[in-house]
C-alpha positions as CSV (number, residue, x, y, z in Angstrom):
1,M,0.0,0.0,-0.1
2,S,1.4,3.3,-1.0
3,S,1.9,6.1,1.7
4,R,-0.4,9.1,2.0
5,N,1.4,12.3,2.2
6,V,0.8,15.4,4.3
7,E,2.8,18.3,5.6
8,I,1.7,17.9,9.3
9,L,0.8,14.6,10.9
10,V,-0.6,14.9,14.3
11,I,-1.0,11.8,16.4
12,G,-3.7,12.3,19.1
13,A,-7.1,14.0,18.7
14,G,-7.3,15.4,22.2
15,I,-7.4,19.2,22.7
16,V,-3.5,19.5,22.3
17,G,-3.6,17.7,19.0
18,L,-6.6,19.6,17.6
19,A,-4.9,22.9,18.6
20,H,-1.9,21.9,16.7
21,A,-4.1,20.9,13.8
22,W,-6.0,24.1,13.7
23,I,-3.0,26.4,13.7
24,A,-1.3,24.3,11.0
25,A,-4.3,24.0,8.8
26,R,-5.3,27.7,8.9
27,S,-1.7,28.6,7.8
28,G,-2.3,26.6,4.6
29,R,-0.6,23.4,5.6
30,S,-2.1,20.0,4.8
31,V,-2.8,18.2,8.0
32,A,-3.9,14.8,9.1
33,V,-4.8,13.5,12.6
34,L,-4.6,10.0,13.8
35,E,-6.5,8.8,16.8
36,R,-6.3,5.3,18.1
37,R,-9.9,5.4,19.5
38,P,-13.2,6.1,17.8
39,A,-13.2,9.6,19.5
40,A,-11.0,11.5,21.8
41,L,-11.8,9.7,25.1
42,G,-8.9,10.7,27.4
43,A,-8.2,13.7,29.7
44,S,-9.5,16.3,27.2
45,I,-13.1,15.4,27.8
46,A,-12.7,14.3,31.6
47,N,-12.2,18.0,32.9
48,F,-14.0,21.1,33.7
49,G,-13.8,22.8,30.4
50,L,-12.1,25.7,32.1
51,L,-9.6,28.1,30.5
52,W,-8.0,29.1,33.7
53,P,-5.2,31.8,33.3
54,I,-5.5,32.6,36.9
55,G,-4.1,29.3,37.9
56,Q,-0.7,30.0,36.0
57,P,2.2,31.7,37.8
58,A,3.1,35.2,36.9
59,G,5.7,35.5,34.2
60,P,6.1,33.5,31.0
61,M,3.4,30.9,31.9
62,L,0.8,33.6,32.6
63,K,1.6,35.3,29.3
64,L,1.4,31.9,27.5
65,A,-2.0,31.3,29.0
66,F,-3.2,34.7,27.8
67,E,-1.9,34.1,24.3
68,S,-3.7,30.7,24.4
69,R,-6.9,32.3,25.6
70,A,-6.8,34.8,22.6
71,L,-6.4,31.9,20.2
72,W,-9.2,29.9,21.9
73,I,-11.5,33.0,21.3
74,E,-10.4,33.2,17.7
75,M,-11.1,29.4,17.3
76,L,-14.5,29.4,19.1
77,E,-15.7,32.2,17.0
78,E,-14.5,30.8,13.7
79,A,-15.9,27.4,14.5
80,G,-19.2,28.7,16.0
81,I,-18.7,26.9,19.3
82,P,-20.4,28.4,22.3
83,S,-18.7,29.4,25.4
84,R,-19.3,31.3,28.7
85,R,-16.8,34.1,29.2
86,T,-17.8,34.8,32.7
87,G,-14.5,35.0,34.6
88,S,-14.2,33.3,38.0
89,L,-14.7,33.6,41.6
90,H,-12.4,32.1,44.3
91,V,-14.9,32.0,47.2
92,A,-13.7,32.6,50.9
93,C,-15.7,31.1,53.8
94,R,-12.9,31.2,56.4
95,D,-10.9,34.2,57.6
96,D,-7.6,32.7,56.3
97,E,-9.2,32.1,52.9
98,Q,-10.2,35.7,52.9
99,Q,-6.7,36.9,53.8
100,V,-5.2,35.0,50.9
101,G,-7.8,36.3,48.4
102,M,-7.4,39.8,49.6
103,E,-3.6,39.7,49.5
104,F,-3.6,38.2,45.9
105,A,-6.0,41.0,44.8
106,A,-3.6,43.6,46.0
107,L,-0.7,41.9,44.3
108,A,-2.5,41.1,41.1
109,P,-2.1,44.3,39.0
110,A,1.7,44.3,39.3
111,L,1.8,40.6,38.4
112,G,-0.4,40.9,35.3
113,Y,-3.6,39.3,36.6
114,Q,-7.0,41.1,36.2
115,C,-8.5,40.5,39.7
116,S,-10.2,42.4,42.4
117,W,-11.5,41.5,45.8
118,L,-15.3,41.5,46.3
119,D,-16.8,41.9,49.7
120,R,-19.7,39.7,50.8
121,A,-22.4,41.7,49.3
122,D,-20.8,42.1,46.0
123,A,-19.7,38.5,45.9
124,L,-23.2,37.4,46.5
125,A,-24.6,39.9,43.8
126,C,-22.1,38.4,41.3
127,S,-23.4,34.7,41.5
128,P,-26.8,33.2,42.6
129,A,-24.9,30.0,43.5
130,L,-23.2,31.2,46.6
131,R,-24.4,30.5,50.2
132,R,-25.6,33.7,51.9
133,D,-24.8,32.3,55.3
134,T,-21.2,31.3,54.8
135,V,-19.5,33.4,52.2
136,L,-17.3,36.2,53.4
137,G,-16.1,37.4,50.0
138,A,-14.4,36.3,46.8
139,L,-11.6,37.0,44.5
140,K,-13.0,38.1,41.1
141,S,-11.0,37.3,37.9
142,E,-12.2,38.6,34.5
143,T,-10.3,36.2,32.3
144,E,-11.7,32.6,32.7
145,I,-13.9,31.0,30.1
146,M,-16.1,27.9,30.4
147,V,-16.7,25.5,27.5
148,D,-18.0,22.1,27.3
149,P,-14.9,19.9,26.6
150,R,-17.0,17.1,25.0
151,E,-18.7,19.6,22.7
152,V,-15.6,21.3,21.8
153,L,-13.6,18.3,20.8
154,R,-16.6,16.9,18.6
155,R,-17.3,20.1,16.9
156,L,-13.6,21.3,16.5
157,S,-12.8,18.0,14.6
158,E,-15.8,18.3,12.5
159,F,-15.0,22.0,11.6
160,L,-11.4,21.2,10.8
161,A,-12.4,18.4,8.4
162,Q,-15.1,20.7,6.8
163,R,-13.4,24.0,6.7
164,Y,-9.7,23.0,6.2
165,A,-10.0,19.6,4.7
166,V,-8.1,18.0,7.6
167,S,-8.0,14.2,7.4
168,F,-9.0,12.3,10.5
169,E,-8.2,8.6,10.9
170,W,-10.1,7.2,13.8
171,N,-9.5,3.8,15.3
172,C,-6.0,4.1,13.9
173,T,-3.0,3.4,16.1
174,A,0.5,4.5,15.1
175,L,2.8,1.6,15.5
176,H,6.3,2.7,14.4
177,I,7.9,6.0,13.3
178,D,10.7,6.1,10.9
179,P,10.7,9.7,9.7
180,P,9.3,10.9,7.5
181,R,7.1,7.6,7.6
182,V,4.7,6.5,10.2
183,R,3.3,2.9,10.0
184,T,-0.2,2.6,11.5
185,T,-2.9,-0.1,11.8
186,K,-4.5,1.5,8.7
187,G,-1.5,1.8,6.5
188,E,1.5,4.2,6.1
189,W,1.6,8.0,6.3
190,C,4.5,10.2,5.1
191,A,4.9,13.7,6.6
192,D,7.3,16.6,6.7
193,R,6.6,17.0,10.5
194,I,5.2,14.4,12.9
195,L,3.7,15.8,16.0
196,I,2.9,13.3,18.9
197,C,0.2,14.7,21.1
198,N,-1.2,11.7,22.8
199,G,-0.6,12.2,26.5
200,A,1.4,9.5,28.1
201,D,0.6,7.1,25.2
202,F,3.8,7.8,23.5
203,D,5.3,5.1,25.8
204,V,4.5,2.6,22.9
205,L,6.4,4.5,20.2
206,Y,9.4,5.7,22.4
207,P,9.4,3.5,25.5
208,E,13.0,4.4,26.6
209,L,12.3,8.0,26.2
210,F,9.1,7.8,28.0
211,A,10.7,5.8,30.9
212,N,13.3,8.6,31.4
213,S,10.9,11.6,30.8
214,G,9.9,12.1,34.5
215,L,6.2,12.0,33.6
216,V,3.7,10.8,36.3
217,C,0.0,10.0,35.9
218,C,-2.5,11.9,37.8
219,R,-5.9,10.4,38.5
220,L,-8.9,12.6,39.3
221,Q,-12.5,12.1,40.2
222,M,-15.3,14.4,38.9
223,L,-19.1,14.6,38.9
224,R,-21.8,16.4,36.7
225,T,-25.4,17.4,37.5
226,P,-28.3,17.3,35.1
227,P,-29.0,20.5,33.3
228,Q,-30.2,23.4,35.7
229,S,-33.3,25.4,35.0
230,A,-32.8,27.6,31.9
231,S,-33.8,30.6,34.1
232,W,-30.8,30.0,36.4
233,S,-27.2,30.5,35.6
234,L,-24.0,29.8,37.7
235,G,-22.5,33.0,36.8
236,P,-18.6,33.0,37.0
237,A,-16.9,29.7,37.3
238,L,-16.4,29.0,41.1
239,A,-13.5,27.7,43.2
240,G,-13.6,27.2,46.8
241,G,-11.0,28.2,49.5
242,L,-9.1,25.0,49.1
243,T,-8.1,26.0,45.6
244,F,-5.8,28.7,46.9
245,R,-3.5,25.9,47.9
246,F,-3.6,24.1,44.7
247,Y,-2.5,26.6,41.9
248,P,1.1,28.0,41.8
249,S,-0.1,31.4,41.1
250,F,-1.1,31.8,44.8
251,T,2.4,30.9,46.3
252,V,3.2,34.6,46.1
253,C,0.9,35.3,49.1
254,S,2.6,35.2,52.4
255,S,-0.7,34.4,54.1
256,L,-1.1,31.1,52.2
257,G,1.0,29.3,54.8
258,A,-1.6,29.8,57.6
259,L,-4.3,28.4,55.2
260,R,-2.3,25.3,54.4
261,S,-1.6,24.6,58.1
262,R,-5.2,24.9,59.0
263,I,-6.3,22.5,56.2
264,A,-3.6,20.0,57.2
265,R,-4.7,20.2,60.8
266,E,-8.4,20.2,60.4
267,S,-9.0,18.4,57.2
268,P,-6.0,16.1,56.4
269,E,-8.2,13.9,54.2
270,Y,-8.3,16.8,51.6
271,D,-4.6,16.8,51.4
272,H,-4.4,13.1,51.2
273,F,-6.6,12.9,48.2
274,G,-5.4,16.1,46.7
275,I,-9.0,17.6,46.7
276,H,-9.9,21.0,46.0
277,T,-13.4,22.1,44.6
278,M,-14.5,24.0,41.6
279,V,-17.7,24.4,39.6
280,S,-18.2,25.1,36.0
281,Q,-21.3,25.1,33.8
282,T,-21.8,23.7,30.3
283,T,-23.7,25.7,27.6
284,A,-26.5,23.0,28.1
285,G,-26.7,24.0,31.8
286,E,-25.1,21.1,33.6
287,L,-22.8,21.8,36.4
288,T,-19.3,20.0,36.4
289,L,-18.1,19.5,39.9
290,G,-14.7,18.2,41.3
291,D,-12.0,17.3,41.9
292,S,-9.3,14.9,43.3
293,H,-5.6,14.4,42.5
294,Q,-3.7,11.1,43.1
295,Y,-0.4,10.6,41.5
296,G,1.5,7.4,40.5
297,S,1.9,4.9,37.7
298,S,-0.8,2.6,38.9
299,V,-4.3,3.9,38.0
300,T,-7.3,2.0,39.4
301,P,-10.5,2.0,37.4
302,F,-12.5,2.2,40.5
303,N,-14.0,5.4,41.7
304,S,-13.9,6.1,45.4
305,G,-17.2,7.0,47.2
306,E,-15.2,8.6,49.9
307,I,-13.6,11.0,47.5
308,D,-17.0,11.9,45.9
309,G,-18.4,12.5,49.4
310,L,-15.5,14.8,50.4
311,I,-15.9,16.8,47.2
312,L,-19.7,17.2,47.8
313,R,-19.1,18.0,51.4
314,H,-16.8,20.9,50.7
315,L,-19.0,22.3,47.9
316,D,-21.9,22.3,50.4
317,T,-19.9,24.9,52.4
318,Y,-20.4,27.6,49.8
319,L,-22.6,26.3,46.8
320,R,-26.3,26.4,46.6
321,V,-28.3,25.5,43.5
322,P,-32.2,25.7,43.2
323,D,-33.0,22.1,43.5
324,G,-29.9,20.9,45.3
325,I,-27.1,18.9,43.9
326,S,-28.3,15.8,42.0
327,V,-25.4,13.9,40.5
328,S,-26.1,12.4,37.0
329,E,-22.6,11.4,36.0
330,R,-19.4,10.3,37.9
331,W,-16.2,9.6,36.3
332,Y,-12.4,9.5,36.7
333,G,-9.8,10.9,34.3
334,V,-6.1,10.5,33.9
335,Y,-3.5,12.9,32.6
336,A,0.3,13.1,32.4
337,K,2.3,15.6,34.4
338,H,5.8,16.5,34.9
339,P,6.6,17.3,38.5
340,E,9.1,20.1,37.7
341,Q,8.1,21.4,34.2
342,P,4.9,22.9,33.1
343,Y,5.0,20.7,30.0
344,L,7.4,18.6,28.0
345,R,8.6,19.2,24.5
346,L,10.9,16.2,23.3
347,Q,12.4,15.6,19.8
348,P,13.4,12.0,19.5
349,A,14.3,12.3,15.9
350,E,14.5,14.8,13.0
351,G,11.1,16.0,12.1
352,V,9.4,14.3,15.1
353,E,8.3,16.2,18.2
354,I,6.4,15.0,21.3
355,I,4.3,17.7,23.1
356,T,2.9,16.4,26.3
357,G,2.7,16.7,30.2
358,L,0.4,19.8,30.4
359,G,-1.2,18.2,33.4
360,G,-4.4,20.0,34.5
361,A,-3.5,23.1,32.4
362,G,-4.2,21.3,29.1
363,M,-7.3,23.3,28.3
364,T,-5.8,26.5,29.4
365,L,-2.4,26.2,27.6
366,S,-3.1,23.9,24.6
367,F,-3.4,26.6,21.9
368,G,-0.6,28.7,23.2
369,V,1.7,25.6,23.2
370,A,0.6,24.7,19.6
371,H,1.4,28.4,18.5
372,E,4.8,28.0,20.1
373,T,5.3,24.8,18.1
374,F,4.9,26.5,14.8
375,Y,6.1,30.1,15.7
376,P,8.6,29.8,18.5
377,S,10.2,33.2,17.9
378,E,7.0,35.0,18.1
379,T,6.2,33.2,21.5
380,K,9.5,34.1,22.9
381,E,9.0,37.8,22.0
382,M,5.5,37.7,23.7
383,A,7.0,36.2,26.8
């Protein structure tokens, strides 16, 4: 069988792979995407659907997040995919949470964040989902965007095929790479540039490189409600006070230590399971709730009722929805993360690049990282 030829061959149809395909295709390159499953079923659909610049540390990563956000908006508008550009609230229900939020709000302008502190009345006016009897205030950020990851992946792949004639090969596993050739379960491809964007699955193609990469797997648990009433909206995406200790952006706050100590003392189970709580809303009205973080190479397929219970218990400290929280779906997801680097960019051979390890920032950074792949000098100038 003769090889099929393209300029750019992307292995993996998750959000990182699709971001690369979009940027390559709109520049006029011929593109094909290979996906070993009948659809993207990995970490790209098992998440909040949050573009979350506020979680990135000040400096190059925050700038990359803003560049990615701008590209996301271009793509969403071009493809006609709906989103909720509502920003976010980090909700404080304890004094130490309020101290961290207020300190970060004071530091934010100099660091490049678009944040302000809302007192109790303004926070409650900003979201109908907040408990009036517990909330002390909230850190308001203007930059976060909510999408439905399942809808985005489906509609973006359809758009790329229709608008830019991107070839998609589903149920197609890449077996061996000998650049410029890629042997697959559905024949051979030949490409000027081969981009591997399949999370930790590159262990099959480059096992020794994977073994020495330092990547670890993170298992998370999440839940989703049925659609809420059409007359009710979450407003901004929500994060609870536990989240202040999770994202590196907040390590600039001197008050964070007291918050960490109190959680470790009062609620060590939340540290044990790596739990913090967030809430997003899909365009269809469902609420996505979570999540937990357990690291290691052994990933169990069994969800923990204890973890789900802890998530729901903490959400109850600040979240109220009209008919209460009714869970319609529960799932676990797995993503690859590097303990020291924000993501990995590996070049195992001439014309072959592996882009992986974005961890929980895959939705936030994917389009910025893809832009960096094709236009590295522009990205460095922006940073």
